[in-house]
VEXLUM-266747 format. One record per residue (C-alpha): residue number from 0; residue in one letter; x negated, y, z. Coordinates in nm, 3 decimals, always signed. Layout:
i: NUM; aa: a; c1: X; c2: Y; c3: Z;
...
! end
This chain:
i: 0; aa: m; c1: +2.158; c2: +1.879; c3: -3.634;
i: 1; aa: s; c1: +1.897; c2: +1.917; c3: -3.399;
i: 2; aa: e; c1: +1.836; c2: +2.307; c3: -3.276;
i: 3; aa: t; c1: +1.476; c2: +2.427; c3: -3.232;
i: 4; aa: t; c1: +1.436; c2: +2.601; c3: -2.881;
i: 5; aa: p; c1: +1.273; c2: +2.931; c3: -2.860;
i: 6; aa: a; c1: +0.894; c2: +2.896; c3: -2.695;
i: 7; aa: l; c1: +0.902; c2: +3.023; c3: -2.330;
i: 8; aa: p; c1: +0.663; c2: +3.222; c3: -2.217;
i: 9; aa: a; c1: +0.525; c2: +2.977; c3: -1.981;
i: 10; aa: q; c1: +0.485; c2: +2.709; c3: -2.240;
i: 11; aa: r; c1: +0.256; c2: +2.964; c3: -2.407;
i: 12; aa: k; c1: -0.100; c2: +2.880; c3: -2.462;
i: 13; aa: r; c1: -0.292; c2: +3.134; c3: -2.243;
i: 14; aa: r; c1: -0.483; c2: +3.365; c3: -2.417;
i: 15; aa: t; c1: -0.878; c2: +3.338; c3: -2.397;
i: 16; aa: k; c1: -1.098; c2: +3.641; c3: -2.190;
i: 17; aa: k; c1: -1.430; c2: +3.706; c3: -2.255;
i: 18; aa: v; c1: -1.655; c2: +3.999; c3: -2.183;
i: 19; aa: g; c1: -1.952; c2: +4.132; c3: -2.357;
i: 20; aa: t; c1: -2.107; c2: +4.409; c3: -2.503;
i: 21; aa: v; c1: -1.980; c2: +4.695; c3: -2.732;
i: 22; aa: v; c1: -2.282; c2: +4.697; c3: -3.007;
i: 23; aa: s; c1: -2.092; c2: +4.898; c3: -3.284;
i: 24; aa: t; c1: -1.838; c2: +5.148; c3: -3.336;
i: 25; aa: k; c1: -1.874; c2: +5.231; c3: -3.678;
i: 26; aa: m; c1: -1.525; c2: +5.110; c3: -3.801;
i: 27; aa: e; c1: -1.201; c2: +5.278; c3: -3.732;
i: 28; aa: k; c1: -1.034; c2: +5.096; c3: -3.463;
i: 29; aa: t; c1: -1.217; c2: +4.860; c3: -3.455;
i: 30; aa: v; c1: -1.529; c2: +4.793; c3: -3.271;
i: 31; aa: v; c1: -1.780; c2: +4.484; c3: -3.244;
i: 32; aa: v; c1: -1.852; c2: +4.298; c3: -2.931;
i: 33; aa: e; c1: -2.148; c2: +4.073; c3: -2.839;
i: 34; aa: v; c1: -2.097; c2: +3.751; c3: -2.603;
i: 35; aa: t; c1: -2.347; c2: +3.617; c3: -2.436;
i: 36; aa: r; c1: -2.356; c2: +3.275; c3: -2.295;
i: 37; aa: t; c1: -2.648; c2: +3.046; c3: -2.155;
i: 38; aa: v; c1: -2.623; c2: +2.669; c3: -2.246;
i: 39; aa: r; c1: -2.822; c2: +2.394; c3: -2.129;
i: 40; aa: e; c1: -3.030; c2: +2.233; c3: -2.370;
i: 41; aa: a; c1: -2.896; c2: +1.864; c3: -2.406;
i: 42; aa: r; c1: -3.262; c2: +1.689; c3: -2.453;
i: 43; aa: y; c1: -3.491; c2: +1.897; c3: -2.270;
i: 44; aa: g; c1: -3.234; c2: +2.061; c3: -1.997;
i: 45; aa: r; c1: -3.352; c2: +2.402; c3: -2.046;
i: 46; aa: y; c1: -3.142; c2: +2.697; c3: -2.055;
i: 47; aa: m; c1: -3.108; c2: +2.901; c3: -2.331;
i: 48; aa: k; c1: -2.862; c2: +3.208; c3: -2.454;
i: 49; aa: q; c1: -2.631; c2: +3.211; c3: -2.709;
i: 50; aa: s; c1: -2.488; c2: +3.527; c3: -2.852;
i: 51; aa: k; c1: -2.186; c2: +3.561; c3: -3.075;
i: 52; aa: k; c1: -2.032; c2: +3.914; c3: -3.225;
i: 53; aa: f; c1: -1.637; c2: +3.932; c3: -3.259;
i: 54; aa: l; c1: -1.428; c2: +4.206; c3: -3.407;
i: 55; aa: a; c1: -1.214; c2: +4.334; c3: -3.142;
i: 56; aa: d; c1: -0.971; c2: +4.587; c3: -3.208;
i: 57; aa: d; c1: -0.975; c2: +4.927; c3: -2.997;
i: 58; aa: r; c1: -0.703; c2: +5.201; c3: -3.102;
i: 59; aa: v; c1: -0.641; c2: +5.308; c3: -2.701;
i: 60; aa: l; c1: -0.937; c2: +5.250; c3: -2.493;
i: 61; aa: g; c1: -1.252; c2: +5.455; c3: -2.689;
i: 62; aa: a; c1: -1.487; c2: +5.187; c3: -2.628;
i: 63; aa: r; c1: -1.866; c2: +5.332; c3: -2.703;
i: 64; aa: l; c1: -2.198; c2: +5.156; c3: -2.763;
i: 65; aa: g; c1: -2.345; c2: +4.987; c3: -2.505;
i: 66; aa: d; c1: -1.969; c2: +4.979; c3: -2.306;
i: 67; aa: i; c1: -1.981; c2: +4.630; c3: -2.099;
i: 68; aa: v; c1: -1.575; c2: +4.523; c3: -2.219;
i: 69; aa: e; c1: -1.392; c2: +4.248; c3: -2.162;
i: 70; aa: i; c1: -1.201; c2: +4.138; c3: -2.519;
i: 71; aa: e; c1: -0.837; c2: +3.898; c3: -2.534;
i: 72; aa: e; c1: -0.746; c2: +3.661; c3: -2.795;
i: 73; aa: t; c1: -0.467; c2: +3.779; c3: -2.988;
i: 74; aa: r; c1: -0.274; c2: +3.702; c3: -3.353;
i: 75; aa: p; c1: -0.487; c2: +3.743; c3: -3.626;
i: 76; aa: l; c1: -0.474; c2: +4.125; c3: -3.726;
i: 77; aa: s; c1: -0.747; c2: +4.147; c3: -4.001;
i: 78; aa: a; c1: -0.911; c2: +3.885; c3: -4.202;
i: 79; aa: r; c1: -1.173; c2: +3.891; c3: -3.933;
i: 80; aa: k; c1: -1.026; c2: +4.066; c3: -3.607;
i: 81; aa: r; c1: -0.847; c2: +3.817; c3: -3.394;
i: 82; aa: w; c1: -0.956; c2: +3.970; c3: -3.042;
i: 83; aa: r; c1: -0.825; c2: +4.310; c3: -2.864;
i: 84; aa: v; c1: -0.994; c2: +4.527; c3: -2.617;
i: 85; aa: r; c1: -0.805; c2: +4.456; c3: -2.284;
i: 86; aa: a; c1: -0.993; c2: +4.662; c3: -2.017;
i: 87; aa: i; c1: -1.371; c2: +4.882; c3: -1.999;
i: 88; aa: v; c1: -1.533; c2: +4.686; c3: -1.740;
i: 89; aa: k; c1: -1.858; c2: +4.924; c3: -1.729;
i: 90; aa: r; c1: -1.962; c2: +5.258; c3: -1.896;
i: 91; aa: s; c1: -2.278; c2: +5.251; c3: -2.065;
i: 92; aa: a; c1: -2.553; c2: +5.460; c3: -1.889;
i: 93; aa: q; c1: -2.672; c2: +5.656; c3: -2.215;
i: 94; aa: h; c1: -2.336; c2: +5.809; c3: -2.248;
i: 95; aa: v; c1: -2.284; c2: +5.937; c3: -1.884;
i: 96; aa: r; c1: -2.614; c2: +6.115; c3: -1.964;
i: 97; aa: a; c1: -2.531; c2: +6.271; c3: -2.279;
i: 98; aa: a; c1: -2.222; c2: +6.409; c3: -2.102;
i: 99; aa: a; c1: -2.403; c2: +6.623; c3: -1.839;
i: 100; aa: p; c1: -2.488; c2: +6.928; c3: -1.883;
i: 101; aa: a; c1: -2.866; c2: +6.967; c3: -2.038;
i: 102; aa: a; c1: -3.063; c2: +7.223; c3: -1.887;
i: 103; aa: a; c1: -3.166; c2: +7.543; c3: -2.073;
i: 104; aa: p; c1: -3.557; c2: +7.577; c3: -2.145;
i: 105; aa: g; c1: -3.675; c2: +7.898; c3: -1.923;
i: 106; aa: n; c1: -3.827; c2: +8.154; c3: -2.108;
! end
């Protein structure tokens, strides 16, 4: 009989990380992150933008619309959710302005 040895952390596959923009926060604990990359077209050599949307789990950090976030691959959390928000790289400017107190109209 042969015994199976557990996989050591050093032997595990590295988790993929991507950086993208939050485009939707309408779900509970989930954000939609759009990742854009530049790809060289094979025939003419022209560079084109390609984008893809990923559902990412966001229970702790509270990412908001327009934020630039880093996501990492994880085990399947639901039918389409296989990513987790790892860090908020940059907060969106629209939320920074909204947090500032508005000046009262002078009458």
